[in-house]
C-alpha positions as CSV (number, residue, x, y, z in Angstrom):
1,M,60.4,21.4,-4.1
2,P,59.1,22.7,-7.4
3,N,55.5,22.2,-8.5
4,Q,56.4,20.2,-11.5
5,T,59.3,17.7,-11.8
6,S,60.4,15.5,-14.7
7,H,62.2,12.2,-14.9
8,L,65.2,11.5,-17.1
9,R,66.4,7.9,-17.5
10,L,69.4,6.2,-18.8
11,N,68.7,2.4,-19.0
12,N,70.6,-0.7,-19.8
13,L,74.1,0.8,-19.9
14,V,76.6,-2.0,-20.0
15,F,80.2,-1.7,-18.8
16,W,83.1,-3.9,-17.8
17,G,84.2,-3.6,-14.2
18,R,86.2,-5.4,-11.5
19,H,83.8,-5.2,-8.6
20,G,83.1,-8.0,-6.1
21,H,84.1,-9.5,-2.8
22,F,86.2,-12.3,-4.2
23,P,89.7,-11.8,-5.6
24,F,88.9,-13.7,-8.8
25,E,86.1,-11.2,-9.4
26,R,88.5,-8.3,-9.3
27,E,91.0,-10.2,-11.5
28,S,88.7,-11.4,-14.2
29,G,86.1,-8.7,-14.1
30,N,82.4,-8.9,-15.1
31,R,79.8,-7.1,-17.0
32,F,77.6,-4.7,-15.1
33,E,74.3,-3.1,-16.4
34,V,73.2,0.2,-15.0
35,D,69.9,2.1,-15.0
36,I,69.7,5.6,-13.6
37,D,66.5,7.5,-13.0
38,L,66.8,11.2,-12.3
39,E,64.0,13.4,-10.9
40,A,64.8,17.0,-12.0
41,D,63.4,20.4,-12.1
42,L,63.3,21.0,-15.8
43,A,60.6,23.6,-16.0
44,N,62.9,26.3,-17.3
45,A,64.6,24.0,-19.8
46,V,61.2,22.9,-21.2
47,K,59.8,26.4,-21.3
48,Q,62.8,27.8,-23.1
49,D,63.6,24.6,-25.1
50,D,67.2,25.0,-23.9
51,L,69.5,22.0,-23.4
52,S,71.9,24.0,-21.3
53,L,69.1,24.4,-18.6
54,S,68.5,20.6,-18.5
55,V,70.6,17.8,-17.0
56,D,73.6,16.9,-19.1
57,L,73.0,13.2,-19.8
58,A,76.3,12.8,-21.5
59,A,77.9,14.0,-18.2
60,V,75.8,11.5,-16.3
61,F,76.9,8.7,-18.6
62,D,80.6,9.7,-18.0
63,I,80.1,9.6,-14.2
64,V,78.6,6.1,-14.4
65,S,81.3,4.9,-16.8
66,A,84.1,6.3,-14.6
67,H,82.8,4.6,-11.5
68,V,81.9,1.2,-13.1
69,E,85.2,1.0,-15.1
70,G,87.2,2.6,-12.3
71,E,88.2,1.8,-8.7
72,P,86.8,-1.6,-7.6
73,C,84.2,-1.9,-4.8
74,S,83.5,-5.1,-2.8
75,L,79.7,-4.3,-3.0
76,I,77.6,-3.2,-5.9
77,E,75.6,-1.3,-3.3
78,T,78.7,0.9,-2.7
79,L,79.2,1.4,-6.4
80,A,75.6,2.5,-6.8
81,D,75.9,4.8,-3.8
82,R,79.0,6.5,-5.2
83,I,77.3,7.1,-8.5
84,A,74.2,8.5,-6.9
85,A,76.2,10.7,-4.6
86,E,78.0,12.4,-7.5
87,V,74.9,12.7,-9.7
88,I,72.8,14.2,-7.0
89,G,75.2,17.2,-6.9
90,M,74.4,18.1,-10.5
91,S,72.3,21.2,-11.3
92,N,68.5,20.6,-11.3
93,V,68.8,17.0,-10.0
94,L,66.4,16.5,-7.1
95,S,66.8,12.7,-6.7
96,A,68.7,9.9,-8.3
97,T,67.9,6.2,-8.3
98,V,70.8,4.0,-9.4
99,R,70.2,0.3,-10.2
100,I,73.3,-1.9,-10.9
101,R,73.1,-5.5,-12.1
102,K,76.0,-7.9,-12.0
103,L,75.3,-10.0,-15.1
104,S,77.3,-13.1,-14.3
105,P,77.6,-13.3,-10.5
106,P,79.5,-16.1,-8.9
107,L,76.4,-18.0,-7.5
108,P,76.6,-21.7,-6.9
109,G,75.0,-23.6,-9.7
110,S,73.8,-20.4,-11.4
111,V,73.5,-20.2,-15.1
112,G,72.3,-16.8,-16.3
113,G,71.6,-15.4,-12.8
114,I,71.7,-11.7,-12.1
115,I,72.1,-9.8,-8.9
116,E,70.9,-6.2,-8.5
117,A,71.3,-3.4,-6.0
118,E,69.3,-0.1,-6.0
119,I,70.2,3.1,-4.2
120,N,68.1,6.2,-4.0
121,R,69.5,9.6,-3.0
122,V,67.4,12.7,-2.5
123,R,68.7,16.3,-2.3
């Protein structure tokens, strides 16, 4: 592990997806909010002030978007794990924490409730 690491975060990314256990969740869909926290070795990028040596956050966004808007999962835990597994393979990424919130879950009597899952992957 390097002597110095940095954190890069994408927060409050909102997407429409069709994830959930119940058939009506997959039919009607829901809004999902995603936070992703990356620990990375950015020493060379910082020293050289070179974006190509950093983590491509646009690519991270595209990964998140593809998974949330793509193939449905029964569990948001599975969705978070799939995102983390792909992002952890990126150059310089040492760990990835993915938090996913289902913004309008089908909870009895719930108005404005949110459910959240968090997955952490370490290289």
